C-alpha positions, 0 to 999 in steps of 0.5 A, spaced: 126 565 581 133 564 583 139 569 581 146 569 582 153 573 580 154 572 573 161 567 572 166 571 567 171 567 564 178 570 563 181 570 556 189 571 555 194 572 561 197 568 566 189 566 568 187 564 561 181 560 562 180 561 569 172 562 571 171 568 576 165 572 579 164 579 582 163 580 589 155 581 590 153 587 594 145 587 595 141 592 598 136 587 602 132 593 605 131 596 598 129 589 595 124 587 600 121 594 599 119 592 592 114 587 594 107 589 595 107 584 602 113 581 605 112 574 608 118 572 610 126 573 609 131 568 611 139 567 610 141 560 609 149 559 610 148 553 605 153 547 605 159 547 600 157 540 598 150 541 596 148 549 595 151 555 596 149 560 601 143 564 599 138 569 601 130 567 601 125 572 600 117 570 600 111 575 599 107 578 594 110 582 588 105 585 583 099 581 586 103 574 585 106 570 590 113 569 589 119 566 592 126 569 590 132 566 592 139 570 591 145 565 591 151 569 594 156 565 589 154 561 583 152 554 583 158 549 581 155 548 574 154 555 572 157 556 565 161 563 564 156 568 561 162 573 559 169 573 557 174 578 560 180 580 555 186 580 560 190 584 556 185 590 555 180 589 561 174 589 556 168 584 557 166 581 550 
């Protein structure tokens, strides 16, 4: 499983059309407690040209072997999932 911050497009105003993403805050300790067994955890500093920085966790989750990769920034090809109206501050 791979997760990353959602990309948002700004609509209107001086930054119209710009894509942004929120700061990512992750409680790693709480996330690791969700595993039945935790086998490993690694922070990968990434390489701007290849892959963004990420946190990897491996273990057993509800009886299934899993590898969870949390990208600290969205991949370059991530499309916006939301539109933020710059005039109202409302996500539509």
